[in-house]
C-alpha positions as CSV (number, residue, x, y, z in Angstrom):
1,M,0.0,0.0,0.0
2,M,2.8,2.4,0.9
3,Y,4.5,1.5,-2.3
4,I,1.5,2.5,-4.4
5,F,1.2,5.8,-2.5
6,L,4.9,6.7,-3.0
7,R,4.6,5.8,-6.7
8,I,1.6,8.1,-7.2
9,F,3.5,11.1,-5.6
10,R,6.5,10.5,-7.8
11,S,4.6,10.6,-11.1
12,Y,4.6,13.7,-13.2
13,K,0.8,13.4,-13.7
14,L,0.2,14.5,-10.1
15,L,2.7,17.3,-10.4
16,V,1.0,18.6,-13.5
17,A,-2.5,18.3,-12.0
18,L,-1.4,20.1,-8.8
19,S,0.4,22.8,-10.7
20,S,-2.6,23.5,-12.9
21,M,-4.8,23.7,-9.8
22,I,-2.4,26.1,-8.1
23,F,-2.3,28.2,-11.3
24,T,-6.1,28.3,-11.6
25,L,-6.5,29.2,-7.9
26,S,-3.9,31.9,-8.3
27,L,-5.8,33.4,-11.3
28,L,-9.0,33.3,-9.3
29,L,-7.4,35.0,-6.4
30,I,-6.0,37.8,-8.6
31,M,-9.5,38.2,-10.2
32,L,-11.2,38.4,-6.8
33,G,-8.6,41.0,-5.7
34,V,-9.4,43.1,-8.7
35,I,-13.1,42.8,-8.2
36,N,-12.8,43.6,-4.5
37,G,-10.8,46.7,-5.4
38,A,-13.4,47.9,-7.9
39,M,-16.2,47.3,-5.3
40,E,-14.4,49.2,-2.7
41,N,-13.9,52.2,-5.1
42,S,-17.6,52.0,-6.0
43,I,-18.6,52.0,-2.3
44,R,-16.3,55.0,-1.7
45,D,-17.9,56.9,-4.6
46,M,-21.4,56.1,-3.3
47,Q,-20.5,57.3,0.2
48,R,-19.1,60.5,-1.3
49,T,-22.3,61.0,-3.3
50,A,-24.5,60.2,-0.3
51,N,-22.6,62.8,1.8
52,L,-23.6,65.5,-0.8
53,Y,-27.3,64.8,-0.1
54,R,-27.3,66.2,3.4
55,A,-30.5,64.9,4.8
56,G,-30.8,67.7,7.4
57,D,-30.5,70.4,4.9
58,T,-33.0,68.7,2.6
59,K,-35.5,68.4,5.4
60,I,-35.1,72.1,6.3
61,R,-35.6,73.1,2.6
62,L,-38.6,70.9,2.3
63,N,-40.1,72.5,5.4
64,G,-39.4,75.9,3.9
65,L,-41.1,74.9,0.7
66,E,-44.1,73.6,2.6
67,T,-44.4,76.9,4.5
68,A,-44.1,78.9,1.3
69,L,-46.8,76.8,-0.3
70,S,-49.2,77.2,2.6
71,S,-48.7,80.9,2.7
72,V,-49.4,81.3,-1.1
73,N,-52.6,79.2,-0.6
74,L,-52.6,77.7,-4.1
75,P,-56.1,76.7,-5.4
76,Y,-56.8,73.0,-5.8
77,L,-58.9,73.0,-8.9
78,T,-60.9,70.2,-10.4
79,P,-60.2,69.5,-14.1
80,V,-63.3,71.4,-15.2
81,E,-62.5,74.4,-13.0
82,A,-58.9,74.4,-14.2
83,K,-59.9,74.4,-17.8
84,R,-62.4,77.2,-17.2
85,L,-59.8,79.3,-15.4
86,L,-57.3,78.8,-18.2
87,L,-59.8,79.7,-20.9
88,E,-60.9,82.8,-19.1
89,T,-57.3,83.9,-18.7
90,L,-56.5,83.3,-22.3
91,E,-59.6,85.1,-23.4
92,N,-58.6,88.1,-21.3
93,F,-55.2,88.2,-23.0
94,R,-56.8,87.8,-26.4
95,T,-59.2,90.7,-25.8
96,L,-56.6,93.0,-24.1
97,Y,-53.7,92.4,-26.5
98,G,-55.3,91.0,-29.6
99,G,-53.6,87.7,-29.2
100,K,-54.2,84.4,-30.8
101,M,-54.0,80.8,-29.6
102,L,-51.4,78.8,-31.5
103,N,-52.7,75.4,-30.6
104,D,-55.6,73.6,-28.9
105,I,-55.5,73.2,-25.1
106,T,-53.8,70.0,-24.3
107,D,-54.2,67.8,-21.2
108,S,-50.9,66.4,-20.0
109,G,-52.5,64.3,-17.3
110,G,-52.1,66.7,-14.5
111,S,-52.5,70.1,-16.1
112,Y,-53.9,71.9,-19.1
113,T,-51.5,73.7,-21.4
114,A,-52.0,76.3,-24.2
115,E,-49.8,78.6,-26.1
116,L,-50.7,82.2,-27.0
117,E,-49.1,84.8,-29.1
118,F,-49.8,88.6,-28.8
119,E,-48.1,91.8,-29.8
120,I,-47.8,95.2,-28.1
121,E,-46.5,98.6,-29.2
122,P,-44.6,99.7,-26.1
123,T,-44.3,103.3,-25.3
124,N,-41.2,102.7,-23.1
125,P,-39.0,99.7,-22.1
126,S,-40.5,99.6,-18.6
127,Q,-43.8,98.5,-20.1
128,I,-42.2,95.4,-21.6
129,S,-40.5,94.5,-18.3
130,A,-43.8,95.1,-16.4
131,I,-45.7,92.7,-18.6
132,V,-42.9,90.1,-18.4
133,N,-42.9,90.4,-14.6
134,Y,-46.7,90.1,-14.4
135,L,-46.7,87.0,-16.6
136,E,-43.8,85.3,-14.9
137,N,-45.2,85.9,-11.4
138,S,-48.7,84.6,-12.2
139,V,-49.9,81.8,-9.9
140,A,-53.0,80.5,-11.6
141,P,-52.4,79.7,-14.4
142,V,-48.7,79.5,-14.5
143,I,-47.5,81.5,-17.4
144,T,-44.1,81.2,-18.9
145,V,-42.7,83.6,-21.5
146,K,-41.2,81.4,-24.1
147,K,-40.1,84.0,-26.6
148,L,-39.9,87.7,-27.1
149,T,-39.4,89.1,-30.6
150,F,-38.6,92.7,-31.1
151,L,-39.9,94.0,-34.5
152,K,-38.9,97.4,-35.9
153,S,-40.5,98.9,-38.9
154,T,-40.4,102.5,-40.2
155,D,-43.6,103.6,-38.6
156,K,-43.8,101.5,-35.3
157,N,-41.9,99.3,-33.0
158,T,-43.6,96.1,-31.7
159,V,-42.8,93.3,-29.3
160,R,-44.3,89.9,-30.0
161,F,-44.8,87.6,-27.0
162,L,-45.0,83.9,-27.2
163,I,-46.3,82.5,-23.9
164,S,-47.3,79.1,-22.5
165,A,-50.1,79.0,-20.0
166,N,-50.2,75.9,-17.7
167,Q,-53.0,75.3,-15.3
168,P,-52.6,72.2,-13.0
169,Y,-55.5,70.5,-11.5
170,Y,-56.1,68.2,-8.6
171,G,-56.5,64.5,-9.3
172,G,-54.4,64.2,-12.5
173,V,-51.7,61.7,-13.4
174,Y,-48.3,63.1,-12.6
175,E,-45.1,61.7,-14.1
176,Y,-41.8,62.3,-12.4
């Protein structure tokens, strides 16, 4: 029995088999070391990113936003009320400034949106800034000035406004 055991250990087959196993295990150990290093780098990057999201500051800012929203007292409109308010506002602009709607009112699932274009003949630059401030500070509907075009002809100077009016309503489908 002992003779067979000694003969097995002296053969080159066992040496080749053990050498190939050691080589394979060495490669696996190197690969695991590389993977471990990459994972540690990823964890460090994630910790750095998480440190940027200071939870305390975020909570303070959310509380400030909630306070500002409660002080503004935004209206919670139904879809019918929201559409009516948007139509009334757009009709007021159309009659005051001779504007025209560029497209139909669209429902984006949580708000109604329409685009309107109108022109004015300003008497001074402060009139333009006053209209822009009025539009940009509107609460219901939310009006965004998309484009201002200054037109100059020989007899008059005009400013063309392209605005987007957006009236959110309660109960819509919101996508984030």
